[in-house]
N, C-alpha and C positions, 0 to 999 in steps of 0.2 A: 594781299595785293601781289599780283604777278608782275613780271617785267614790263609788260605793255602798260599796265595801270600805273606803274612807277614812272614811266616815261611821260604819261599824261600829266602826272602830278608835277614833275619838274618843268613841264612846258607851261602850265597855267598857274603854278604857284598855289592858288587857293583851292585847287582841286582836292587836295588832301583833306580839307575841312568837310568835304561831303561824306567822308567815311564816319561810321559810328564812333570810332575811337577819338575823333578829333572834333566832335560836336561840342559846342560850348561857346562862351562869350570871348571876344577878343579883349585882351588886357594889356596893360603896360608891362614892360619887362621887369620892373621892380616887384610886381606882384607875384612873379614866379618864385620868389623866395619865402612867401608867407605859408603858414601851416594852420591846420585846425587843432584846437586844444584837445588833448587825449581824453581828459575828464568829460568834456562836453560830448565827445563821440560815444563814450561809454554810457552816459545818461540816455542819449538818443537810442542806442542799441538796446538798452534795457526796456525802454518804452515799447520798441517794436517787438521784442521777445515776449513781453507780458501781454501785449495786445493780441499777438498771434495765438498764444496759448489760450487766452480767454475766449477767443473766437472758435477754438476747436482744433488747433494745429497740434499734431503729435511731435513735430520737429520744426524748427525754424532756424535759419541763419540770416545774418544781416551783414551787408557790405556797405560801409560808408567810404566813398572814394572821392579823392580830389586829383584829377588828371590834368597835368600841365604839359604843354607842348611849346617848343620853339623851333621854327624853321627859318633858315637863312639861305636864300637861293640867289646865285650870281651867274652872270655870263659875261665873258671877257672883262671889260672894264666897268660893268654896270651891275648894280644890285637890282635883281628882278622883284624880290619880295622878302619881307621880314614879317613873320606871323607869330604872335604869342597868343595862346588860347588856354582857357581854364574851364573845366567842367566839374561841378561838385554836386553830389546827391547821394541817395541811399537806395539800395536794391534789397528787397526782402523776399526770400524764398522759403516756402513752407511745404510740409506734407500734411494733408488732411484727407481723411477717408482713403488713405493709401495712394494719394495722387499728388503730383507736384503742382504748386501754384506760385506765381511770381508777380510782384508789383513794385513800382519804383516811384520816387518823387525827388525833385530837386529843392523842395521846400523843407529846410531842416528845422522844423518846429515840432514840439511834442504832439500836437494835434494832427499835423500832416503825416507824421511818421506812423502814428497809431492807425490813422485812416488807411494808409498804404498797406499796413500789416493785415488789417481786416479784409481789404480787397484781395490780397494774395490768398487768404484762406477761402474767400468766396469763390475765387477762380479755381482753386484746387477742388473744392466740392462740386463745382459745375463740371470740371474735367472728369471727375470720378465716374460719371455716367457712362463714359466710353472707355474707361480703363479696364483691361482684361484681367490684370492681376496687380496686386499692390506693389508699390516700390519697395525693394529690399535693399536697405542701406547698410553698408558695412560699418561696424562700430568704429568710433573715434573717441579716444579718451580726452576730455577737456584739459587744456594746459594752463588755465587761469590767465593772468595778465602777463603777456610777453611781448617783446618787440624784436624786429630784425631790420637791418638796413644794408643796402648794397655798400660794400667797403670801398668808398671813394676817397681820394686824396683832395680833389678840388671839385666842388659843386659847379657843374657846367652853367647852371642858371645864374651863378654869381659873376661870371665873366662878362665884362661890358660888351654890348653889341658892337661898339667900334672895334674892339680887338678881334672879334669874330669876322667882321667885314674885312678888316685889314688883312687877316690871314687868308681868306678866300680870294680876295682880289690880288694878293701877292702870289698865291698859287696860280691864278689865271695868267698873271703877267709872266711868271717863270715859264709856264707852258708855251705861251706865245713867243717868247724870246727864244725858246728851244726849237721852234719850227712848227708849232701847232697853228692850224687855221681857225679853229673854234675851240672853245672850252667852256664847260659848265662845271661849277663846283657848288656843293651844298653842305649844309650842316643841319642834322635832325637831332634834337635833344628831347628826351622824355623823362618826366618824373611822375611816378604813380605813388600817391600817398594813400595807402589802403588800410582800412580798419575792418576786421572781421570779428563777429561775435556769433555764438550759437547756443542753443539749448543744451549742447554737450558740455558747456562750461568753459569755453574758450573766449578770450578777449585778446586779439592779436593785432598789433600795430606794425605796419611795414612801410618802408621808404625805399622805393625801387628807382634806380637811375639807369638810363641807357643813352648811348651816343652812336651816331653814324655820320661819316663825312664822305659821301660818294662824289665822284667826279667823272666826267666824260670828256675825252680829248680827241679831236678830229684833225687829221691831216688831209689836205686836198692837193692833188696834182693839177695845177692850173691848166696845163696843156690838154690833158685828156678828160678832166672833170672827174676822174676816179678819186674816191676817198676811202679812208680807213679810220677806224676809231679804236681807242684803247681805254677801257674804263679803269678807274682807280683800283688799287689792290688793298684798300682799307678793309678792316674787319668790323662790322657792327658789334658792339659789345656792351656788357653791363659794367661800365666804368664811369669815372668822371672825366673832367677836361684833361687830366694827366695823360690820357691816352694819346694826346697830340704832342707829347714831349719828344717823340722821335729818338729815343735812347739808342745809342750805338749797339748795346748788347741785345737789343730786340730785333736787329736787322739780320736777315738770312740771305746769303748769296747762294743761288742755286747753280747746279752744274751747267745750266743753259745760259748763265750770265745775267739772270734777272734777280733783282733784289725784292724780297717779300718781307713781311713784317709780322712780329709776334704780339707782345703785350703793349707795345706803343707804336706810333705811326709817324713817319716823316712825310707829311702831305706835300710839301714843296719839292722834296727830292723825288717823290713818286710822280709828280706832275711833269717834271723835266724828263724823267725816263719814259713816261707815257707819250710825250710828244716825239721823242726820238724813235720809240718803237712803233708808233703809228706811221711814221714816215718809212720805216723799214718794211712795214707790212705792205706798203704801196708797191714795192719792187720784189717782194718775196715770191718764190715760185709756188704755184698751186699744187696741192697734194694730189698724188696719184691714188685713186680709190683702191681698196684692197684690205687684206688682213694685216694688222699691225699689233705689236706689243705696245701697250700704253703705259707711260709713267705719269701718274696723276699727282700734281701738287695739291696739298690741302686747301689752297685757295680755290681750287677747282672741285675737288672731291666732295666738299660739303654739300653742293647742290645735288649731286648724284645720290648721296646718302639721304638727303631730305626727301627727294621724290620717290626713290625706289626702295627705301627701307622705313624712313620716318612715317610717312603717310600710310603705307599699307599695313603697319603694325598698330595703328590706332584701332582699338577694338570696336568703336562705333562704325567705322568703315567696314571692318571685317563682318560685322553682324548685319550690315545693310541699313543701319539706322541713319547713316550719313552718306550722301552721294553727291553733294555739291563740290565744286572745285575739283574736277577730274575724278569723280566716281567713288567706287567702293574699294575692294581689295581682293587680289588673287589668293592671299594668305589665309584661307578659310580655316575654321576650327578643326576640321578633320586632319589637316596637315600638322597642326600643333599636337593634337591628341595622339597621332601616330608616334610621336617622340623621335622620329628619324627623318623628318623632312629636311633635306639638305638645301639650305638657302645659298650657301657659299662653300668655298674650300675650307680646309682645317686652319687656314691662316686668318679666317674671318671671324672675329668676335666683335659684336656690335652691342653697345649698351646704351641705356637711357639714364638720364639723370636730371635733377633740378637743383644741384648743389655746387657744381664746379664754379669756383671763383672767377669773376670776370665774364661769365657767359650771359647771354641774353635771357635765358630761361631760369637763371638762379634766383630763388626766393627761399625764405625760411619755411614758409607754409603755403600751400596752394589755396585756391578760393573756396575750398570746403573745410579749411582748418586742419588739413592733413600735413604732418611734418614731411618735408621732402626727402628724397633718398636717391640711390643709384641701384639699377638692376639690369641684368642681361636680357637682351631680346634674342640674340643669336649667339650661341656658344660653340666655338670651334666649328662653325659652319651650320649648326643645327638650330632650327627655330625652337626656342624654349619659352618664350613669353610674349605678351603684348603690352600695350599701354592702357591702363584702366583707371576709372574713378570709383567713387563710393557705390553708386547704384549698378555698377557693372561687375564688381569684384566677385560676387557669388557665381557668376557665369563661368568663371575659371576655377572656382573652388578656393579662391583666395579669402583670407580672413580680414584683409585690410586693403584699402585703396593704396595705389602707388604714388598718389599726390600729384596728378597732372590735370587738375581741373582749373579753368581760367575763364574770366570774362574780360573783355577789353574796355568795359565801362561799368559804372555803377548802374546804368540803365539797361545793361544787357544781362541776360541770365547766363550763369556760368555753365560750361559744358566741357567735354573731353577735348583737350588740346595737346599737341605734341610736346613732349619733353625735349631737352637736348638729346640728340641721338648721335653717337660717335663710334667710329671704327677704332678699336683698341690698337695701340702700337704693337709692332712685332716683338717677340720675346728675345730674339737674337740680335746682337749688335749689327746694325746695318745703316749706312748713311746713303743719301740719294746718289752721290758720286759713285759709290760702289755698286749700287743697283744698276746704274746706267752701263757700267762696264760689261755686264752679262747679257746685254741686249744687242742682237744683230740687226734687227729691222724694226724700228719703233718710232713713236712720237711722244714727246714731252709736252704736256699741256699745263698751262698756268692760267688761273683766273676762271671765273664762271662766265657763261654766255647764254645764248638762247637754248631752249629745250622744248620738247613736247613729250607727252606721256599719255597712255591710253586710260580708259575708264576703270581698269582694275590694277593699274600700276605694274603692268607686266611687260609691255613693249614701250621702249622709249628711245629718244635721240637727244644727245647733248653736244653743245658747242663749247667754246671757251674764249679767252682773250688772246693768248699767245700760244703758238705751236712751234715746236722745234723738231727737226728730223734727227733720229738717232741711227747711225750706221756703224756696225762693227764695234759697238761699245763706246762710241763717241758722239757727242752732239755736234752735228755738222752745220746747222744754221736754221734760220726761221723759214717756215712754210705757211701757207694760208689756205683758207676755204675748208677747214677740217670740221667734221662732226662725226661722232661715232654712234652706232646703233646697238641697243642691247635688248635682250630678254632678261629680266631681273635675275632669276636663279642662275641662268647660263653665264651671265656677266660675273656675278660674285663668285661662282665656282671657278672662274678663270683667274682668280687672284692668286698670284704665285709668290708674292712677298710683300711685306709691309715693313717700312723702316722702323727703327726703335724709338723709344720715348723722347730722345733728345731732339727729334724732328717734329714732334707733335705740335700742331697749331690748329686754331679754330677759324671757321668762317661762319656765315649765318644769314638768316632772313629777318629783316627788320619789320616787314609787313607781310606776314604769312596769312593768307585768307582761308576761311572755312565757315561753313554754316549758312543758314538762311533764316532770318536776315543775316547778312555777312558780318563777321567779326575778323579783326586782325590780331595777330600775336607775334611775338619776337622769339626766335629760337636759334641756338647755336649748334654747330656740328663740327666735331674735331676729328682729326686723323693725322697720321704721318704719311709721307709719300708712299704711294702704293703702285705695284706692278701688276698689270693684267695682260694675259696672253691671248693672241689670236682674235682680237676684237675687230669687227667690221667697221671700216672707216669709209665715209662717202665724201665726195667733193661737192660742197654746197653751191659753188658757182655753177657747176654743170647741172646740178639738180634743179636750179632755178632757171636754167636755159640761157 
């Protein structure tokens, strides 16, 4: 889901239910705490595996999923919507006659599951007529019966609806009291109960939790009708309700005077700051277009990483297998094979992972039963790897998948999805305040904003939430109407410095779209504050006329 789709969701409330990930029945909040018995899931999985093999499958994997969602959406002093949904079923993927086949059912009986398995094999055999060469699947050693769960302190689904509504309406009231004209606040909670089994000998039970609490605060000048907004600075993450504790040690004061957040979030404090900053944006001077040094806070950089590194290093885009949601990739295999394609400066090391605690992409095993890991994509500025799954690994000469296969529902076939992709912190001790001192003419950017990018992820433009002028090593004050333009390799080669690990923080996308039919996934991107030199900045007010 891109930003425009998200705005539609928040406007109509039930819009999110039209997405594949949210299909299912509406349930009472109490049902969000129920689970399926593991022994029952194993029995059903074995029925599917046996039926698929009997029908001629050489390989079979089974995903039994229970997908739970809770959305709470408010505006000013009103609750616009509360939605609880549940979707449960089984998806069965096979290889027969060298070709993939897939079928699914929401009827969890032995007969229905066996029937779906046979249908998957029949589909694979029918597909084999047009298959040019057989699927080549990287080996995976079965792990037996194992489990993994997001390490949460408090299950968000167990918190009473009243407490969540009281929090959001309190946030709205605080923002209005601080000068906001309008405010929306939301809470999105997800629990994926996923069971995976395969003919490789794995039976993997996983319990995945995610939380996101976005808000949008608007200030209006009643005389002119001019308005400005500031979105919340929360980070969607793989945590429980403890993320909303707002611990003092997780707050970070930036050199530009803005408070950002790490492993917990003070939503009411941020709402008050958002109202004040939205009002300040009404009177802030407009940026003068030109070349600037940029200091990018991690609350902003995550989106630039996502669009200009995360997507173009997905191997299916590189190969042209995937072209939905902004195309393929400029990072073609010849660049990787040369072993010297310079994506960025020697300050730029970017890695992928599915293991970092608290991130959206963190799981123990992917949806092919592959144990998750961390690996470099760009090392000291050089392109060294991509993101691959089991049937792609042989293309790069890899002996195993990197574990980044995912489906957003039991009814969707799993395919290659982005891992967490992050900019590694700098090796030398450097804090944001010290970074600013070395800049004569620059702009400090906080928060993500609108963006656009071309079909090969090469030319792009990014906005933000808050912008501050830097003159002669000092932050002088807020400015407005800023967007910067990049060519991906040119931009990353302009990276002059990255702050050390003490400044490392995550941002992320809760609804990242890909594929046709479309699927959504959640992914985090971390970085420390980074300095880029000589970047072209445009004035968005002037460009709009």
